[in-house]
N, C-alpha and C positions, 0 to 999 in steps of 0.2 A: 584457490578461492577466486571468484570472479570479481571484476571491478563493478562497483555499484554507483550509478548516477541517478540522482533524484531531480526531476524537472522542477522548475520554479512553481508551476501550478500544483504539483503534488505537494511541495513544501507548504504552499498556501492551504491546501486541503488539510494537511496535518495540523497546522496552526489553528485552523478553524475548529477542528475537533478538540484540540487541547483547550482552547478558550471556552468552548461549550462545557466540557467536563470540569474545567477549573471553576466555573460558575456554580456547578452543582456541589463539588467538593474537591479540594486539591489532591486528595489521595486517589480519587478516580482518574484524574488527569495523569498522575504518576503511573498508575497501573496500566493505563492505555499506552503510555510511552514505553514502558518496560516491555509490554507485549509486542508493540510495533517494532522496537529495536531487535527483539529476539527473532521475529519473523523476517526482518530485513537481513539479519545474519544468516538465517536459513536459506534465503534467496541467494546470497553470495556463495554459500557452500554448494548448493545443488538446485539451480533454477528449474531443472526438468521435473522436479517433484510435483509441481502444481499444474492444474488443468488449463488447457487452452480454452479460452472463452470464445474468441472469434479471430479468424486469420492467424496472426502470430502473437496476439495479445493473450497473456496468461493472467490468472488471478489466484492470489493466496488469501483466503479468508482468515481473519484474525480470530483466535480462540477467545471467547468471552466477550467479544464486542461485535456489533453488526456492521463491520467494515471489511472491505477487501482492498488488497494492494494489487493494482493493475500494472502489469509490466511487460516489457518485451525483452527477449534474450537473443543476442546476436554475437556470435564468437565468444569473446571473453568479457563482454559487457552486458550487465543487467541494468535496464533503464526503467525506473519507476515513472509511470505516466500519471497515476492518480491514486489517491487513497480516499475511497468514497463509501458512503453508507450503502448497504445492500439494497435498499429500497429506492435509491436514486435511479433515474432513467439511464439506461445503457448509452444513450446518445451523448451523455456528458463525457465519458471516458473514450468512447469510440472516436470522437472528434479530436482526441489528443494523440492518436496513434499515427 
């Protein structure tokens, strides 16, 4: 299993999504977090499964939610750069690489 590091800005992204879904309904926020945690675990197990978006940045799209986990994989480290809505400008996560 690879080491997972989540950058501060990515943690803020996650909190913003949870806050948004929490305002709609707490069960939706819980479902989002469960999906996110499952996909983060998948990244730790096999980061090569997901497509390269640009340069060395890969993306894992969440099932059932319009969000992607943008990350880099170097050696034994998987570093999450952002968790963003799929309609957000690519410039947001590209500036984090």
